[in-house]
N, C-alpha and C positions, 0 to 999 in steps of 0.2 A: 505495499500500499505505500503511496508516495503522496507524501503533503505539501503543496504550495501555499509558500509565507508569499505573499504579493503586495510590493508597496514599502515606503519606509518606518512607517509605523508597523506592521506586521512585522518587517526584518528585522526591528530592535527588539520584538515580542521574543521571537524566533530566539537570537542570541540570549535573549535573558530564559528562556524556559527549558533548551536543547538538550541539559543534561537529567531532564524529566520525561524528557517524551522516551517511548519505548524503541527500543534498540531495531526493532523490525520495522518501523516505522521512516522509510526515506523520505529525507528531507530537503528542499529545493528552496532555497532565498530568492528573490529578485527584488530587488529596492528598488527598480525604477520600472513600473513598467514599460516601458517602451520597448525593454531588453525584452519582454518575455517571448520567447521563440515557441513557434508552433509545435517542435518535438513536444516540452516541458508541458506546455498547456494540455495539450491531447494526452499524456500521460497521468492527468492530477487527477486523484482519488477526493482530497481534500485539498478547498479551496479559503485560507483564510487570509481576511484581507480586509481593507474598507472603500475599494474601490473595484469594481467591473463594469466594463463597454462592452458593448457590443463591435469595437473597434475589435476587441482584443483575438488572438486566436482563439481558433473555438476550443473548448475543454469539456468534450461528448463524456468524459470517463467522472465526472464530477459528482459523487453521492451526498455532502457535505458543505457547507458553507458558514464559515464563520468569521463572524465581523467584529474585527475590532475597533469600532469605533459603537460610539451607544445608537446608532442609528444605520439606516440598510439604504438610506436614499441613494446613496451614488452605487450601489450595486442594480444593474440594469437586469431585473431576473429574467425579463425574456432573453439575452443572451447567456442565460444559463441552461443544463439539462431540465425537462418535466418533471417536475415534484421533488427537486434536490432541496430538502429546507434549509431555511436561511435564520440562523443564529446570532442577536447582536449580543454586546457585551453590554452589564448589567452593573450596577454599583455605585454607578453615576449621582445616582441623587442627591448625594448632601454637597456634591459639588458645584453642581448645573446650578442647584439653591442658590448656595454660597455665590456665584458667579452673579448670578438676576440679581440677588440684593445689593451685592458689591455696586456692579453698572448704575443701579437706580439711584444709589446715593453719589455716586459721582457725576452723575447726569446731572442727577436734584441739586446739589450742592455746588455746582459747577467746578469742580475739584482740577479738571484740568488748565482749564483759563487762570484760575487760582495758582496751581502749581508753576504755568509758563509765565505769569506774572514773577514769581520768584523768582524762576530761574534767571530770567530777565531783567529784573532790580536788586538780586539779591539781597532781596531785604522783603518783609512781609509789610512794609508800608506802601501805600496804600494795600492793606488785605481785605477781604471778605468782611471781616468785622464791620467796615467803616461803609461797607458797600449800600447798604438799605436796610431797610427791613428784614427781617427773619425768614426763611421760608418757611410755605406751608408741610402741610404733612406730606408724605408720598403716599 
């Protein structure tokens, strides 16, 4: 059985878990999808990636697709064998929620503008404290 780790994220994943994989599993790592050869694609049973396009060489033997991303929107399902299950990664819920809250705070409190002003002037004066009335709630 052959597993293909396709793309930079998948290549990093492969290098991190390679010692844990079964010794009988043949592992192919292609960091740049542009370098995917038709021979490698044709021999792939397990595809580990976060992107798959119809323009890639056919991978008719694929029996399982594991996304190394939260979603699968960059994987063109129509370009894969019919019935091949596509699994996504999980466990990102907390990190995504934290990111969303951080972006809301940065945007609503103009952090980027304030930080840019500080870098230009090397001073907090004039700072956001003197910029007017307090902001409302998010």
